[in-house]
C-alpha positions as CSV (number, residue, x, y, z in Angstrom):
1,M,65.4,93.6,147.3
2,S,67.2,90.5,146.7
3,K,70.2,89.4,148.5
4,K,72.7,90.3,145.4
5,S,71.5,93.9,145.5
6,K,71.5,94.3,149.2
7,K,73.6,97.3,150.6
8,P,76.8,96.1,151.7
9,A,78.0,97.1,155.5
10,K,80.8,99.6,155.8
11,G,84.0,98.0,157.4
12,E,87.5,96.6,156.6
13,N,86.1,93.5,155.4
14,Q,84.4,95.4,152.2
15,R,87.3,97.9,151.6
16,N,89.8,94.9,150.9
17,L,87.2,92.8,149.0
18,R,86.3,95.9,146.9
19,K,90.2,96.6,146.1
20,E,90.7,92.9,145.2
21,M,87.8,92.6,143.3
22,L,89.0,95.9,141.5
23,A,92.6,94.3,140.9
24,V,90.9,91.2,139.0
25,F,89.3,93.4,136.6
26,K,92.3,95.6,136.1
27,R,94.3,92.6,135.5
28,Q,92.0,91.6,132.5
29,P,90.3,94.4,131.3
30,R,88.6,93.1,128.2
31,K,87.5,89.9,129.9
32,P,83.7,89.9,130.8
33,M,83.2,88.4,134.3
34,N,80.3,88.0,136.6
35,Y,80.5,87.7,140.7
36,K,80.6,84.0,140.6
37,Q,83.8,84.1,138.4
38,V,85.4,87.0,140.4
39,A,84.6,85.3,143.5
40,S,86.4,81.9,142.1
41,T,89.2,83.9,141.1
42,L,89.8,85.3,144.5
43,G,88.9,82.3,146.4
44,V,85.9,83.2,148.2
45,Y,83.2,80.8,149.0
46,D,81.5,82.1,151.6
47,D,77.7,83.3,150.6
48,S,77.6,86.5,152.4
49,L,81.0,87.4,150.9
50,R,79.7,86.4,147.4
51,N,76.6,88.5,148.0
52,L,78.8,91.3,149.2
53,L,80.9,90.8,146.1
54,A,77.9,91.1,143.7
55,A,76.7,94.3,145.4
56,L,80.4,95.7,145.2
57,M,80.4,95.3,141.5
58,E,76.9,97.0,140.9
59,E,78.5,99.9,143.0
60,E,81.3,100.2,140.9
61,A,79.2,100.0,137.8
62,E,77.5,102.9,138.9
63,K,80.9,105.0,139.3
64,E,81.7,103.9,136.0
65,K,85.0,101.9,137.4
66,L,83.2,98.8,135.8
67,K,80.9,98.5,132.7
68,P,77.8,96.3,132.3
69,A,78.8,93.5,129.7
70,G,75.3,91.6,129.6
71,R,74.0,88.7,131.6
72,G,75.6,90.1,135.0
73,K,79.0,90.3,133.6
74,Y,81.0,93.3,133.7
75,I,84.4,94.5,132.1
76,W,87.0,97.1,133.5
77,G,86.0,100.5,132.7
78,G,89.0,102.3,134.3
79,G,87.1,104.5,136.6
80,G,85.1,106.5,134.3
81,S,87.3,106.1,131.3
82,D,86.9,104.6,128.1
83,R,89.2,102.9,125.8
84,M,89.2,103.8,122.1
85,E,91.7,103.3,119.3
86,G,93.4,105.9,117.1
87,R,96.3,107.3,115.8
88,I,98.6,109.4,118.0
89,E,100.6,112.9,117.1
90,I,103.3,113.9,119.3
91,T,104.6,117.3,119.1
92,R,108.4,117.9,119.5
93,F,107.4,118.8,123.1
94,G,106.3,115.3,123.9
95,R,102.5,116.3,124.1
96,G,100.2,113.8,122.3
97,F,96.8,113.9,120.4
98,V,95.0,111.1,119.3
99,I,92.5,111.3,116.2
100,I,90.0,108.6,116.6
101,E,87.7,107.9,113.8
102,G,84.0,109.3,114.2
103,R,84.9,111.6,117.4
104,D,85.2,115.2,116.0
105,Q,87.3,116.3,119.0
106,D,90.9,114.8,119.3
107,V,91.9,113.5,122.6
108,E,94.7,115.4,124.4
109,V,97.8,113.1,125.9
110,P,99.9,115.0,128.5
111,R,103.5,114.7,128.0
112,G,104.8,111.7,130.3
113,S,101.4,109.9,129.2
114,T,102.5,108.6,125.7
115,G,104.1,105.6,127.0
116,M,105.9,103.8,124.6
117,A,104.1,105.6,121.7
118,L,105.8,107.1,118.6
119,H,104.3,109.6,116.3
120,N,101.8,108.5,114.0
121,D,101.5,105.0,116.0
122,I,98.1,103.5,116.0
123,V,97.5,103.3,119.8
124,E,94.8,102.5,122.7
125,V,94.2,105.0,125.0
126,A,92.3,105.4,128.2
127,F,90.2,108.8,128.9
128,N,87.1,109.9,130.1
129,P,84.7,111.0,126.9
130,S,82.3,112.8,129.1
131,A,85.0,115.2,130.4
132,R,84.9,118.8,128.8
133,R,88.7,118.5,127.5
134,P,89.2,114.8,127.9
135,K,93.0,113.8,128.5
136,A,94.0,110.3,128.0
137,R,97.1,107.9,128.7
138,V,98.4,105.5,126.2
139,V,97.8,101.8,127.4
140,N,98.9,99.9,124.4
141,I,100.7,99.9,120.8
142,V,98.4,98.6,118.2
143,K,100.4,99.1,115.4
144,R,103.9,101.0,114.7
145,A,103.7,103.9,112.1
146,R,107.3,102.8,110.8
147,E,109.6,99.9,111.4
148,K,112.7,102.2,110.6
149,Y,114.0,105.6,111.8
150,V,116.7,107.9,110.4
151,C,119.1,108.8,113.1
152,I,122.5,110.5,113.9
153,L,124.8,108.2,115.5
154,Q,126.5,109.6,118.6
155,K,129.4,107.4,120.0
156,E,129.9,108.0,123.9
157,K,133.6,109.0,124.6
158,G,135.7,105.9,125.7
159,R,132.5,103.5,125.4
160,E,131.6,101.0,122.5
161,F,128.0,101.6,122.5
162,A,126.2,104.5,120.8
163,F,122.8,106.4,120.6
164,G,120.7,107.0,117.7
165,I,119.4,110.4,117.7
166,P,116.5,110.4,115.4
167,T,116.4,113.3,112.7
168,D,112.4,113.5,113.0
169,P,111.8,116.2,115.9
170,K,108.7,114.2,116.7
171,V,110.2,111.2,117.6
172,H,111.0,112.2,121.1
173,I,113.2,109.5,122.1
174,D,117.1,108.1,121.5
175,F,117.9,104.8,120.5
176,F,120.3,102.8,122.5
177,I,122.7,101.1,119.9
178,P,124.8,98.1,121.4
179,P,128.3,97.8,120.2
180,D,127.5,94.5,118.1
181,Q,124.7,96.4,116.3
182,L,126.3,99.1,114.9
183,N,126.9,97.7,111.1
184,N,130.4,99.8,110.7
185,A,128.7,102.9,111.5
186,T,131.1,105.9,112.9
187,D,130.5,108.7,114.9
188,G,128.4,111.4,113.2
189,D,127.0,109.2,110.6
190,K,123.5,109.5,109.3
191,V,122.0,106.0,109.5
192,I,118.9,103.9,109.4
193,V,117.9,102.5,112.7
194,E,115.3,99.5,113.2
195,M,113.8,99.0,116.8
196,A,114.7,96.0,118.3
197,A,112.9,96.1,121.7
198,W,111.5,98.7,124.1
199,D,110.4,97.3,127.6
200,D,110.1,100.6,129.8
201,P,109.0,104.0,128.7
202,E,111.7,105.3,131.2
203,D,114.5,103.8,129.2
204,S,115.8,104.2,125.7
205,P,114.4,101.6,123.1
206,I,117.2,99.2,121.8
207,G,118.1,99.6,118.2
208,H,120.2,98.1,115.6
209,V,121.8,100.0,112.5
210,V,120.5,98.3,109.3
211,N,122.1,100.7,106.9
212,V,124.8,103.8,107.0
213,L,123.2,106.6,104.7
214,G,126.5,108.4,104.8
215,T,127.6,111.9,105.9
216,P,124.9,114.5,107.1
217,G,124.7,117.5,104.6
218,D,125.3,115.5,101.5
219,N,122.4,115.7,98.9
220,D,121.8,112.1,98.1
221,V,122.1,111.1,101.7
222,E,119.6,113.7,102.9
223,M,117.1,112.8,100.2
224,H,117.4,109.1,100.8
225,A,116.8,110.0,104.5
226,I,113.6,111.9,103.5
227,M,112.4,108.7,101.9
228,V,113.2,106.4,104.7
229,E,111.5,108.7,107.2
230,Y,108.1,108.5,105.6
231,G,108.5,104.8,105.0
232,L,108.9,105.3,101.1
233,P,111.6,103.1,99.1
234,Y,114.1,105.1,97.4
235,Y,115.6,102.1,95.2
236,F,114.0,98.8,93.3
237,P,114.9,95.4,94.5
238,E,117.1,93.9,92.2
239,E,114.5,91.1,91.2
240,V,111.9,93.7,90.2
241,V,114.5,95.3,87.9
242,D,115.4,92.2,86.4
243,E,111.8,91.1,85.7
244,A,111.1,94.7,84.1
245,D,114.2,94.1,81.9
246,E,112.8,90.9,80.6
247,I,109.9,92.3,79.1
248,P,109.6,92.3,75.4
249,K,110.1,95.5,73.8
250,E,108.6,94.9,70.2
251,I,105.4,95.9,69.2
252,T,103.8,92.9,67.1
253,K,101.6,93.1,64.1
254,K,99.0,90.8,65.9
255,E,99.1,93.8,68.9
256,V,98.9,96.5,66.3
257,A,95.8,94.4,64.7
258,Q,93.8,94.2,68.0
259,R,94.0,98.2,68.6
260,R,92.8,101.2,66.9
261,D,95.7,102.6,64.9
262,M,96.0,106.2,65.0
263,R,99.7,106.5,64.0
264,D,98.7,108.7,60.8
265,V,97.0,111.4,63.2
266,L,98.8,114.4,64.1
267,T,100.2,113.6,67.9
268,F,102.4,115.6,70.2
269,T,103.6,115.6,74.0
270,I,103.8,118.5,76.0
271,D,105.8,118.4,79.1
272,P,108.2,120.0,81.5
273,Y,112.0,120.5,80.1
274,D,113.3,118.3,82.4
275,A,110.6,115.3,82.0
276,K,111.8,112.0,81.4
277,D,108.4,110.1,81.4
278,F,105.9,111.4,79.0
279,D,102.7,109.9,80.0
280,D,100.1,111.5,78.2
281,A,100.1,112.8,74.5
282,L,97.3,114.9,72.5
283,S,96.2,114.3,68.8
284,L,94.0,116.6,66.9
285,R,92.4,116.6,63.4
286,K,89.4,117.9,61.5
287,M,86.4,115.8,60.5
288,D,84.6,115.9,57.5
289,N,81.3,117.3,59.3
290,G,83.8,120.4,60.6
291,N,83.9,119.0,64.0
292,W,87.6,118.1,65.9
293,E,88.6,114.7,66.8
294,I,90.6,115.3,70.0
295,G,92.6,112.4,71.4
296,V,94.0,112.2,74.8
297,H,96.5,109.3,74.6
298,I,97.8,107.6,77.9
299,A,100.8,105.0,78.2
300,D,99.3,101.5,78.5
301,V,101.0,100.4,81.3
302,T,98.6,97.6,82.0
303,H,100.0,95.9,78.8
304,Y,103.6,95.7,80.1
305,M,102.6,95.2,83.9
306,Q,100.6,91.9,84.5
307,P,98.6,90.9,87.8
308,G,100.7,88.3,89.8
309,T,104.2,89.7,88.9
310,L,106.8,91.0,91.1
311,L,106.5,94.4,89.0
312,E,103.0,94.6,89.7
313,E,103.6,93.9,93.7
314,E,106.1,96.5,94.0
315,A,104.0,99.0,91.8
316,Y,101.1,98.6,94.5
317,K,103.3,98.7,97.3
318,R,104.5,101.9,96.0
319,A,101.2,103.3,94.8
320,T,102.6,106.6,93.5
321,S,105.8,108.2,92.2
322,V,107.4,110.9,94.4
323,Y,108.7,114.2,93.5
324,L,111.4,115.4,95.8
325,V,113.2,118.7,94.9
326,D,116.1,117.1,92.9
327,R,114.7,114.0,91.5
328,T,111.7,112.0,90.7
329,V,111.7,108.5,92.7
330,P,109.4,106.4,89.9
331,M,106.4,104.2,90.9
332,L,107.9,101.8,87.9
333,P,111.2,100.8,87.0
334,E,113.3,103.1,84.5
335,V,112.6,100.5,81.6
336,L,109.1,101.0,82.1
337,S,108.7,104.6,82.8
338,N,111.4,106.2,80.9
339,E,111.4,103.9,78.0
340,L,108.6,101.4,77.1
341,C,105.8,103.4,78.5
342,S,107.2,106.9,77.8
343,L,105.4,108.5,74.7
344,R,108.9,109.3,73.1
345,P,108.7,111.1,69.6
346,H,109.3,109.4,66.4
347,E,108.3,106.0,68.1
348,D,105.3,103.8,68.0
349,K,103.8,103.3,71.3
350,L,100.8,101.8,72.9
351,C,98.2,103.7,74.4
352,F,94.8,103.7,76.1
353,S,92.9,106.5,74.7
354,A,89.8,108.6,75.3
355,I,88.7,110.1,71.9
356,F,86.3,112.9,71.7
357,E,84.4,114.4,68.8
358,M,84.2,118.1,69.9
359,T,82.4,121.2,68.2
360,N,84.1,124.5,67.5
361,H,82.4,125.4,71.1
362,A,83.9,122.3,73.0
363,K,80.6,120.4,73.1
364,V,81.4,116.8,73.1
365,V,79.1,115.1,70.9
366,N,80.7,111.7,70.6
367,E,83.3,109.6,72.7
368,W,85.3,106.5,72.3
369,Y,87.5,104.6,74.8
370,G,89.9,101.8,74.1
371,R,93.4,100.7,73.4
372,T,95.4,102.2,70.6
373,V,98.8,102.6,68.9
374,I,100.3,106.1,68.3
375,H,103.2,107.8,67.1
376,S,104.3,111.2,68.6
377,D,105.2,113.6,65.8
378,R,106.5,116.1,68.2
379,R,107.7,116.7,72.0
380,F,107.2,120.0,73.1
381,T,108.4,121.8,76.7
382,Y,105.7,123.9,78.2
383,E,108.0,126.9,77.0
384,E,108.1,126.0,73.7
385,A,104.3,125.5,73.7
386,Q,103.8,128.6,75.5
387,E,105.8,130.7,72.9
388,V,103.5,129.3,70.3
389,I,100.6,130.5,71.9
390,E,101.8,133.7,72.6
391,S,103.5,134.3,69.2
392,G,100.9,132.3,67.1
393,K,104.0,130.8,65.1
394,G,105.9,127.7,65.3
395,D,105.6,123.7,64.8
396,H,102.2,122.7,64.7
397,S,101.1,126.2,65.7
398,E,97.4,125.8,64.0
399,A,96.6,122.7,66.1
400,I,98.2,124.1,69.6
401,L,96.3,127.2,68.9
402,T,93.0,125.4,68.2
403,L,93.5,123.0,71.1
404,N,94.4,126.0,73.5
405,E,91.0,128.1,72.2
406,L,89.2,124.9,72.9
407,A,90.8,124.6,76.5
408,Q,89.6,127.8,77.3
409,T,86.3,127.1,76.8
410,L,86.1,124.1,79.0
411,R,87.9,126.0,81.7
412,K,85.4,128.8,81.6
413,R,82.7,126.5,81.6
414,R,83.8,124.6,84.6
415,F,84.4,127.6,86.7
416,E,81.1,128.8,85.7
417,K,79.7,125.7,87.1
418,G,81.5,126.3,90.3
419,G,84.9,124.6,89.9
420,I,87.5,126.0,92.0
421,D,91.1,127.0,90.7
422,F,93.5,125.0,92.9
423,N,96.5,126.7,91.4
424,T,98.9,128.4,94.1
425,E,102.2,129.7,93.8
426,E,104.8,126.7,93.8
427,V,108.2,127.1,94.8
428,K,111.1,125.7,92.7
429,F,114.9,125.6,93.4
430,K,117.9,126.4,91.3
431,L,120.5,123.7,92.4
432,D,124.1,123.6,91.6
433,E,126.0,120.3,90.7
434,E,126.1,119.1,94.3
435,G,122.2,119.6,94.6
436,K,122.9,122.8,96.8
437,P,120.3,125.6,96.6
438,V,121.6,128.8,94.8
439,G,118.2,130.3,94.2
440,V,114.6,130.4,94.8
441,Y,111.7,131.2,92.4
442,L,107.9,130.6,91.9
443,K,106.6,128.4,89.2
444,V,103.9,130.3,87.3
445,M,100.8,128.1,85.4
446,K,100.5,129.4,81.9
447,E,98.3,128.8,79.2
448,A,100.4,125.7,78.0
449,N,100.2,124.1,81.4
450,K,96.2,124.9,81.8
451,L,96.1,123.3,78.0
452,I,97.2,120.0,79.1
453,E,95.4,120.2,82.4
454,D,92.0,120.7,80.8
455,F,92.2,117.8,78.3
456,M,93.5,115.4,81.1
457,L,90.4,116.6,83.2
458,L,88.1,115.9,80.3
459,A,89.8,112.4,79.9
460,N,89.3,111.8,83.8
461,V,85.7,112.8,83.9
462,G,84.4,111.3,80.7
463,V,85.9,108.0,81.8
464,A,84.4,108.2,85.3
465,R,81.0,109.3,83.7
466,F,81.1,106.4,81.1
467,I,81.4,103.6,83.7
468,G,79.6,105.2,86.8
469,K,76.7,106.4,85.3
470,A,73.8,104.3,86.1
471,K,71.9,103.8,83.2
472,E,68.0,103.4,83.4
473,K,67.2,99.9,85.4
474,Q,71.0,99.1,85.4
475,Q,73.0,99.3,88.8
476,A,76.4,101.3,88.3
477,K,79.5,99.0,88.2
478,T,82.3,99.0,90.9
479,F,84.8,101.7,89.7
480,V,87.7,103.6,91.1
481,Y,86.9,107.3,91.7
482,R,88.8,110.5,92.9
483,V,86.4,112.0,95.4
484,H,86.5,115.4,97.3
485,D,83.9,116.0,100.0
486,L,82.6,119.2,101.1
487,P,84.4,121.5,103.2
488,D,84.5,121.2,107.1
489,V,82.1,123.3,108.9
490,D,84.3,123.7,111.9
491,K,87.4,124.9,109.8
492,L,84.9,127.0,107.9
493,H,84.2,128.8,111.3
494,K,88.0,129.4,111.5
495,L,88.4,130.7,107.9
496,R,85.9,133.1,108.6
497,D,87.6,134.6,111.5
498,F,90.7,134.7,109.7
499,V,89.4,136.3,106.6
500,A,87.7,139.2,108.6
501,R,91.0,140.3,109.2
502,F,91.2,141.5,105.7
503,G,87.7,142.9,106.0
504,Y,85.9,140.2,104.4
505,K,82.5,138.9,106.0
506,L,81.5,135.5,105.4
507,P,78.2,134.0,106.5
508,K,78.0,131.4,109.2
509,A,78.9,128.1,107.9
510,S,76.4,125.1,107.8
511,R,76.2,121.7,106.0
512,D,73.6,123.4,103.6
513,N,75.7,126.7,102.4
514,A,79.3,125.0,102.9
515,E,79.5,124.3,99.2
516,F,79.2,127.8,98.2
517,I,81.3,129.8,100.9
518,I,84.5,129.2,99.6
519,R,83.6,129.8,96.2
520,D,82.3,133.1,96.7
521,L,85.1,134.1,99.0
522,L,87.7,133.2,96.1
523,K,86.1,135.1,93.7
524,K,86.1,138.4,96.0
525,V,89.8,138.0,96.7
526,E,91.0,137.4,92.7
527,G,93.4,139.8,91.9
528,K,93.9,141.1,95.2
529,P,97.4,141.2,97.2
530,E,95.9,139.1,99.8
531,E,94.7,136.3,97.5
532,D,97.5,133.8,97.9
533,I,97.5,133.7,101.6
534,I,93.5,133.6,101.7
535,K,93.5,130.8,98.7
536,T,96.2,128.8,100.5
537,M,94.0,129.0,104.0
538,A,90.7,128.2,102.0
539,I,92.1,124.9,100.8
540,R,93.6,124.1,104.3
541,S,89.7,124.5,105.1
542,M,88.7,121.7,102.4
543,A,88.7,118.0,102.9
544,K,91.6,116.1,101.0
545,A,90.8,114.6,97.8
546,E,91.1,110.6,98.1
547,Y,90.5,107.6,96.1
548,S,87.4,105.5,96.9
549,T,85.0,103.5,95.1
550,N,82.0,105.3,96.9
551,N,81.3,108.0,94.4
552,I,80.5,111.3,96.2
553,G,81.8,113.8,93.4
554,H,84.4,116.1,93.5
555,Y,83.6,119.3,95.3
556,G,86.7,121.3,94.1
557,L,86.2,120.6,90.7
558,S,82.7,120.7,90.6
559,F,82.2,117.2,88.7
560,D,79.6,114.6,89.8
561,F,82.0,112.0,88.3
562,Y,85.8,112.0,88.4
563,S,88.4,109.5,88.2
564,H,92.3,109.4,87.6
565,F,93.0,107.9,84.2
566,T,95.9,109.7,82.6
567,S,98.9,108.9,84.7
568,P,99.3,105.0,85.4
569,I,103.2,105.5,85.0
570,R,103.1,107.4,88.4
571,R,99.8,106.6,89.9
572,Y,98.7,102.7,90.8
573,P,94.8,104.3,90.9
574,D,95.2,105.1,87.2
575,V,96.5,101.3,86.7
576,M,93.4,100.0,88.6
577,V,91.0,102.4,86.3
578,H,92.5,101.2,83.1
579,R,92.0,97.3,84.1
580,L,88.5,98.3,85.2
581,L,87.6,100.1,82.1
582,Q,88.9,97.2,79.9
583,H,87.2,94.8,81.9
584,Y,84.1,96.4,81.4
585,L,84.5,97.4,77.6
586,D,85.0,93.6,77.1
587,G,81.5,92.9,78.7
588,G,83.1,91.5,82.3
589,A,80.8,91.2,85.2
590,D,80.9,93.6,88.1
591,V,84.0,93.4,90.5
592,N,84.2,92.8,94.3
593,A,83.9,96.5,95.4
594,E,85.7,95.8,99.1
595,D,88.7,94.6,97.4
596,Y,89.0,97.8,95.2
597,E,88.2,99.9,98.5
598,S,91.0,98.3,100.1
599,K,93.4,99.2,97.3
600,C,91.9,102.5,97.4
601,R,92.7,103.3,100.8
602,H,96.1,102.2,100.4
603,S,96.7,104.2,97.5
604,S,95.5,107.4,99.4
605,E,97.4,106.7,102.4
606,R,100.5,106.1,100.2
607,E,99.6,109.5,98.1
608,K,99.7,111.6,101.7
609,K,103.1,110.1,102.5
610,A,104.6,111.0,99.2
611,A,103.2,114.6,99.4
612,E,104.5,114.8,102.9
613,A,107.9,113.6,101.8
614,E,107.8,115.9,98.9
615,R,107.2,119.1,101.3
616,A,110.0,117.8,103.8
617,S,112.5,118.0,100.7
618,I,111.2,121.5,100.1
619,K,111.8,122.3,103.7
620,Y,115.3,121.2,103.8
621,K,116.3,123.1,100.8
622,Q,114.6,126.2,102.2
623,V,116.5,125.7,105.2
624,E,119.8,124.9,103.3
625,F,119.2,128.3,101.3
626,L,118.6,130.5,104.3
627,H,121.5,128.9,106.1
628,S,123.8,131.4,104.6
629,K,121.5,134.2,105.4
630,V,121.3,134.0,109.4
631,G,121.1,137.6,110.6
632,E,119.4,138.9,107.4
633,N,115.8,140.6,107.6
634,F,112.6,139.6,105.2
635,R,109.2,140.5,104.9
636,G,106.8,137.6,105.9
637,I,103.1,136.8,106.3
638,I,101.8,135.0,109.7
639,S,100.8,131.9,108.5
640,G,100.1,130.0,111.5
641,V,99.4,130.6,115.3
642,T,100.1,127.9,118.0
643,S,100.5,128.0,121.8
644,W,104.2,127.7,121.3
645,G,104.6,130.3,118.8
646,L,104.1,131.9,115.5
647,Y,104.8,130.5,112.0
648,V,105.7,133.0,109.1
649,E,106.0,132.7,105.7
650,L,108.4,134.9,103.7
651,V,106.9,136.9,100.7
652,D,109.8,136.8,98.2
653,N,110.8,132.8,98.5
654,K,107.9,131.1,100.4
655,C,110.3,129.8,103.2
656,E,108.3,129.3,106.5
657,G,110.1,129.5,110.1
658,M,108.8,129.8,113.3
659,V,109.0,132.7,115.8
660,S,109.0,131.2,119.0
661,R,106.7,132.4,122.0
662,D,109.8,133.1,124.0
663,S,111.5,135.4,121.5
664,L,108.3,138.0,122.1
665,L,110.6,140.0,124.6
666,D,108.9,143.4,124.1
667,D,105.8,142.5,126.2
668,H,104.1,139.9,128.1
669,Y,102.1,138.3,125.5
670,I,98.9,136.0,126.3
671,F,97.7,133.2,123.7
672,D,94.0,133.7,122.7
673,D,93.1,130.0,121.6
674,E,89.8,131.1,120.7
675,Q,90.8,134.0,118.2
676,L,94.2,132.1,117.4
677,C,96.3,135.3,118.2
678,Y,98.7,136.7,120.7
679,I,97.9,140.0,122.4
680,G,100.6,142.2,124.7
681,K,99.1,142.3,128.0
682,N,100.8,145.9,128.6
683,K,101.5,147.6,124.8
684,G,98.3,145.7,123.4
685,Q,100.2,144.8,120.2
686,E,98.5,141.9,118.6
687,Y,99.6,139.3,116.1
688,H,96.9,137.3,114.1
689,F,96.9,135.2,110.9
690,G,97.7,137.2,107.9
691,D,99.3,140.1,109.4
692,E,102.7,141.2,107.7
693,V,106.0,141.5,109.7
694,T,109.6,141.9,109.3
695,I,111.5,138.9,110.4
696,R,115.2,138.1,111.0
697,V,116.5,134.8,110.3
698,V,118.1,133.7,113.6
699,G,118.4,129.9,112.9
700,A,118.5,127.0,110.5
701,N,118.9,123.8,111.6
702,L,119.4,121.3,108.7
703,M,119.2,118.4,110.6
704,K,115.9,119.2,112.2
705,R,114.8,121.0,108.7
706,Q,113.7,124.1,110.8
707,L,114.0,127.7,110.7
708,D,113.7,130.1,113.6
709,F,113.0,133.8,113.1
710,E,112.5,136.6,115.5
711,I,110.2,139.6,114.6
712,S,111.8,142.7,113.7
713,E,109.0,145.0,113.3
714,M,105.1,144.9,112.2
715,A,104.1,146.0,108.9
716,Q,101.0,147.1,107.1
717,F,99.8,144.3,104.7
718,G,100.1,145.6,100.9
719,D,102.8,148.3,102.0
């Protein structure tokens, strides 16, 4: 045994040296050091002590307080802990959960151990990964999720300073606002606060008011607040609007000559009655050989929006339009989205088109992609087109009926191949002039909506296959796909337990059968009373669709190739698709996949934020709608079960609120985290996912966008 590995003697000398050595590593946890470097730091030059130090470092490595770093060096290991980076989610009760890429299980951060982290921050945590249920502490903030926070200003009586109380319940701290940082805000205002400093988790962070939104409860104030809360812009910078206004509006003869002229073909749009941007149109004509020529015409945004401009920079930053309850916050300024690029009737418009030759049985026998000029003959609302489909009469009835028949064939074929119908009941509000909800209704997808959807899918698939399908001895070129992975096996296990409550038996999920479980289940529940709740839970079990240059196909739609080509007015990935398609049509070389993958990630993240903001606006209007109905009873279905209570969705209006665990007073209830249910210890009453209950509305907190319910009684599903 060498001197370095000799077992040290016990005693005070050893204990002190061990403590001092560990302190050196703690101070510089990421720096690899050998025993000579540590000895030098401590001022230890005696050979026997240096040998003792080397042996102590080996001992601490065996205990995992130090970690080997090669060539006799070690780094701080935190006493059996590891340091990893991830995104932290913090509940309104202060507990955190860190999602770490590549790790199946989230890491829990107890209340009090989140340090100076806030919800959705990227953090570094220390924890023992080998523990059965690892618990972590935040040791570093890598990146803040947001720079600005929506707060209610609360001034201290008789004091000049104030506090900013965040409206997001997951932001679990208040901001201290010094007197000179109030920006003329007054007590009770809803404001935007930017964090200036935060040096101690025991103290409030210091913030300053960057903008005063206005009075809480005002519709515009609340919608703007939601946009800020999710890091989304709610106005265009003046210089971007000016640049858009300077774009030439005239379509020149030279431009028309470079395009396929389709102005003499019957063309129309079908959109919601309140739509202002018409970004897609359909054309139809009978060919001499008896087939149909169908054009899917998409606004040519890339003609007007050039790379390197402020307009392009702003569109990329936004990446998507945002659809709140009462408004659209567009990706492009109004002069583009509602004028130049909107396919308004009786105007010549520049398009990027997908033209299909199709038989009477909806078989595509030929296709063409390229730039066109069109002239829309008619603008239909969905309701007007639906009336034509149902009555067989009206403007261009023959064309609409033909397109509908072909669409039905395409749809049937898609579902036969395993495509999933993602359409669920969508909540809509009737608003008064001030934006207050006076009614709630559910949007129903009818044939006219599905007609447009089917032809948009046809174009999206066609474009993706045209570029992405590798030809013989030729590598597929870089492209932007809309991809959707197979369902998560662990989530399918939970779905299996959930649907068992309704009498459905699912096979044990594995990677081999995950593809078929949800498809088979949705066929079984079709037309049943429980269809909506099971479909909603099944969709939650799936992966989220996203953008990527790596084509893994689209599970939900059952397409091997799928992209987004049809909405460049409102989605930046469609802009990328148009540019790449034209680049390859012009014979361009393959592009850098890494650059486009980065843009795909950004677009996916922005899309997620936009969806969260949309849900938040719906939630606000739901709370506002039920605010006057506190004390009333409603039928609901348990849509979530957590350790802190039950979530219940109301049957009639789809509003969701929470039944706090503390409000279950008729028994002592035990939360079963395996079965995800509550069980009454004395009476045996159980509350599970999918159970129907009658609830009473006991609270509607507009600031927190939170509904509080109490259970009045149980009910039998389907009664």
